[in-house]
C-alpha positions, 0 to 999 in steps of 0.5 A: 245587862243579860235581858238586853243582850238576850233581847238583842240575840233574839231579835237578830235570830228572828231577823236572820230567820235562824235559831242558831248563832255562830259560824257554820258548823260551829253553831249554838242555839240562841237558848244556849247563848242566853243561858250563857249570858245569865250564868256568866252574869250570876257568877260574875256578880257572886265573884264581885261580891266575894272580892268586894273587900279588895276594893278598899284601894284602886289597885285592889278594885282593879284586881278584884274587877279583873278576877270577878270578870273571868267567869263572865268571859269564860261563860261566853267562851263556853257558849261559843265553843261548847264544853270542849277541852280548852288549851291554855292559850284559848283560856288566856285569850278568851277569858283572862285577857279580856277580863283583866282589861274590862273587869279591871277598868270596871272595878276602878270605875265602880269603886269611884262611883260606889265606894269612894269617900271623896265622892259625895254621891257614893255609897261609902257610908254603907247605906243607899245614897240619900236624895235629901239636900245637905243640911245647912 
């Protein structure tokens, strides 16, 4: 996902003729934005891996997905506002609320696709999904 977002940011930057993004007076470079995409993605993936045992239930998957998405949204907010001191209100609005909404839904969907034993195409057996036809 980060390569696609990075390519989009670069294309918009080139088409606009500016190497900065954001509102006037609060501009960050495209390189900072791209670094935020990659840092957020890496941290989010690491958190998702650590929280994977929660995905045994749908509720756990929602909680784990919401918690795992916090670093992603926090990194995006840091690329937008820099490393300034955040207030609690900014932190909740910028990272926790979107992470809970998007990450929670993503956790439940990912559980259904990859871990649900009722889904014959899921990876619930622990190995890669088989492309072999079922044995008769």
